[in-house]
N, C-alpha and C positions, 0 to 999 in steps of 0.2 A: 454559183448554183443558176441554172436557168429559171427565170422567174415563171415560166409557163411549162415548167416540167410537169407532164401528166404521169410519166412513168413512175418517178419518185417525187412527189410533191414537195415543195420547199419547206414544209414544216419539218420533213425528216432532216433536211440539212440544217435547220435551226437547232434541232434537238441534239445533233452531233456536235455541231459547234459549241453549244452551251456546256458540253461535258469535256470538252478539250481545252485545258488551260492555256491562255494567251492565243487561242485560235482567232482568225479573222474570217468572216464570212462575206463574201461578195455576191451580190444579186446582179444578175445580167438581164436587164430589161429586153423583152421581145425575144428570147431564147427559151429552148425546151431542154430536153435530156441531153441532146448532144451539142451543148453550149460550145464546146471547143471547136467542132466543125462549122456550127452556125455563127459563131462571133469569134473568130481567131484574133483579130485586131484587139478587140477588148480583152480577151484572155491574155494575149502578149503583153499588152500594157499593164494589166495588173499583175502578172508574174514578174516582169521586169521592176516594177515599183515595189513588190514584196521582197524581191532578192535585194535590191539596193537598199531598203530599209533595214534589212537584217544582216547585211553584209559586214564581216569583220573588217576591221582596219588594222592591218599589220603594222606594229609599232617597230621601228628600226632600232 
C-alpha cells in the first residue's frame, strides 16, 4: 500500500489485511494510490521476496 494514498487511505488496506489469514501488508513510504507506477523497484523487490519466501521446493 502507498503510505500517502489519498484515494483509498491505508486504514482500508489494514482492515482488509487483518481479515485475510496469513496475509502480509507492506507499506511503501512516499507512494500514493499508484504505488506500482510510483515505486516500481520497491514493489518488484517486495514481490520477488514474497515469491521466494513462499516458493515450493520440489522434492526429487
